[in-house]
C-alpha positions in Angstrom: -11.0 -15.2 -20.5 -13.0 -16.0 -17.4 -11.0 -16.5 -14.2 -13.1 -17.8 -11.3 -10.8 -16.6 -8.6 -10.6 -13.0 -9.9 -14.4 -12.8 -10.5 -15.3 -14.1 -7.0 -12.7 -11.8 -5.4 -14.3 -8.9 -7.3 -17.7 -9.9 -5.9 -16.2 -10.2 -2.4 -14.6 -6.7 -2.5 -17.8 -5.1 -3.8 -20.1 -6.6 -1.2 -17.8 -5.9 1.7 -17.8 -2.3 0.5 -21.5 -2.0 0.0 -23.1 -4.0 2.8 -24.4 -3.0 6.2 -21.9 -5.2 8.0 -19.1 -7.7 7.4 -21.4 -10.6 8.5 -24.2 -9.5 6.1 -21.7 -9.3 3.3 -20.2 -12.7 4.1 -23.6 -14.5 4.2 -24.7 -12.8 0.9 -21.5 -13.9 -0.8 -21.9 -17.4 0.5 -25.4 -17.6 -1.0 -24.3 -16.2 -4.3 -21.5 -18.7 -4.4 -24.1 -21.4 -3.8 -25.9 -20.3 -6.9 -22.7 -20.0 -8.9 -21.7 -23.6 -8.1 -25.2 -25.0 -8.6 -26.1 -25.9 -5.1 -28.8 -23.2 -5.0 -31.1 -22.6 -8.0 -31.6 -19.1 -6.8 -31.1 -16.8 -3.8 -32.7 -13.7 -2.3 -30.9 -10.8 -0.7 -31.2 -7.1 0.2 -29.2 -3.9 -0.3 -29.7 -1.4 2.5 -31.2 2.0 1.6 -27.8 3.6 1.8 -26.5 1.3 -1.0 -29.5 1.1 -3.3 -28.7 3.8 -5.7 -28.7 3.0 -9.5 -24.9 3.2 -9.9 -24.2 0.7 -7.2 -26.9 -1.7 -8.4 -25.6 -1.4 -12.0 -22.1 -2.3 -10.8 -23.5 -5.3 -8.9 -25.3 -6.4 -12.0 -22.0 -6.2 -14.1 -20.1 -8.3 -11.5 -22.9 -11.0 -11.6 -22.8 -10.9 -15.4 -19.2 -11.8 -15.3 -20.1 -14.8 -13.2 -22.9 -15.7 -15.7 -25.6 -15.0 -13.1 -28.8 -12.9 -13.6 -30.2 -10.5 -11.0 -33.7 -9.0 -10.7 -34.3 -6.1 -8.3 -37.6 -5.9 -6.6 -39.5 -2.8 -7.8 -40.8 -2.0 -4.3 -38.5 -1.2 -1.4 -37.7 -3.9 1.2 -38.9 -3.6 4.8 -35.7 -1.7 5.6 -36.1 0.8 2.8 -33.5 -0.8 0.6 -33.8 -3.1 -2.4 -34.5 -6.8 -2.4 -32.8 -8.8 -5.2 -33.0 -12.3 -6.7 -30.0 -14.0 -8.2 -30.0 -17.1 -10.4 -28.3 -18.7 -13.4 -31.2 -17.7 -15.6 -33.6 -14.7 -15.6 -36.5 -17.2 -15.6 -35.4 -18.8 -12.3 -34.7 -15.4 -10.6 -38.2 -14.3 -11.7 -39.8 -17.5 -10.3 -38.2 -16.8 -6.9 -39.3 -13.1 -7.0 -42.9 -14.3 -7.8 -42.8 -16.7 -4.9 -41.6 -14.1 -2.5 -44.2 -11.6 -3.7 -46.9 -14.2 -3.1 -45.5 -14.8 0.4 -45.5 -11.0 1.1 -49.0 -10.5 -0.3 -50.8 -13.7 0.9 -48.8 -14.7 3.9 -47.2 -18.1 4.6 -48.6 -21.4 3.4 -47.2 -24.9 2.9 -47.4 -24.5 -0.9 -45.5 -21.2 -0.9 -42.8 -22.4 1.5 -42.3 -25.5 -0.6 -41.8 -23.5 -3.7 -39.4 -21.0 -2.0 -37.5 -23.8 -0.3 -37.1 -25.7 -3.6 -36.0 -22.6 -5.5 -33.5 -21.8 -2.7 -32.1 -25.4 -3.1 -32.8 -26.6 0.4 -33.0 -30.4 0.7 -36.6 -31.7 0.6 -36.3 -33.1 4.1 -35.4 -29.6 5.4 -38.2 -27.9 3.5 -40.8 -30.4 4.9 -39.3 -30.0 8.4 -39.6 -26.2 8.1 -43.2 -26.4 7.1 -44.1 -28.8 9.9 -42.2 -26.7 12.5 -44.2 -23.6 11.4 -47.6 -25.2 10.9 -47.8 -27.7 13.8 -47.7 -26.7 17.4 -45.7 -28.9 19.7 -42.6 -29.8 17.6 -40.0 -29.9 20.3 -36.9 -31.6 18.8 -34.4 -28.9 19.6 -34.9 -27.1 16.3 -33.8 -23.8 17.8 -30.5 -25.4 18.8 -29.9 -26.7 15.3 -30.9 -23.3 13.9 -28.2 -21.7 16.1 -25.4 -23.9 14.8 -26.4 -24.1 11.1 -26.2 -20.9 9.1 -28.6 -20.9 6.2 -31.8 -22.7 7.1 -33.6 -25.0 9.5 -32.1 -28.5 9.3 -34.4 -31.4 10.1 -33.6 -33.4 13.2 -33.4 -36.8 11.4 -31.2 -35.5 8.5 -29.1 -32.7 9.8 -25.7 -34.1 8.9 -26.7 -35.2 5.4 -28.4 -31.8 4.8 -25.3 -30.0 5.9 -23.1 -32.1 3.7 -25.3 -31.6 0.7 -26.0 -27.9 1.0 -23.5 -26.1 3.2 -20.3 -28.0 2.8 -19.9 -27.5 -1.0 -20.5 -23.7 -0.5 -17.9 -23.6 2.3 -15.3 -25.5 0.2 -15.7 -22.9 -2.7 -15.4 -20.0 -0.2 -12.2 -21.5 1.2 -10.6 -21.7 -2.2 -11.7 -18.3 -3.6 -13.0 -15.9 -0.9 -10.5 -15.6 1.9 -12.2 -12.6 3.7 -15.6 -14.3 3.7 -14.1 -17.5 4.9 -12.3 -15.7 7.8 -15.5 -14.0 8.9 -17.7 -17.1 8.7 -15.2 -19.3 10.4 -14.7 -16.8 13.2 -18.2 -17.5 14.5 -17.4 -20.7 16.4 -21.1 -21.2 17.2 -21.8 -22.0 13.6 -20.7 -25.2 11.8 -17.9 -25.2 9.3 -15.9 -27.8 7.4 -14.4 -30.5 9.5 
């Protein structure tokens, strides 16, 4: 019988053991939890070269199977020499995100690719459109760096920051608070980033 608490704790223990740093593990866990609860259709992450051997990747796959999540590992190495991976509730959705990232890596950024990736990552449309404008138009000066410093996962738009945070980050943090105590401690300890009120 599936036990959410046990399954998420197993994921947490595994990633804290096989990640480059506690912060990297905590952020990866948060994004996987986002997929697990349906806030994110998919997510992209990396294993370092030190933790990219077949046995470790197989164990990661088995933990995700227990959570009813699919993972695809990128066949080429990441820029750090490790393995990129894509997690979703279905193999099809993970493959869509992999294809979008491959297009980004091969062709470079474009509004169309950023829109596809942002949508697959579950970012609110207002944030996706803001990100595209911020990276294609010179002269956007609405303190987006300041918002980026206080929000953890993506560039919140100036006009919709609070709604975007409530729709995307708060549900993830609530699940982490219930089921992933070490992840919660690490993410909350960074007082420069927003957390639940």
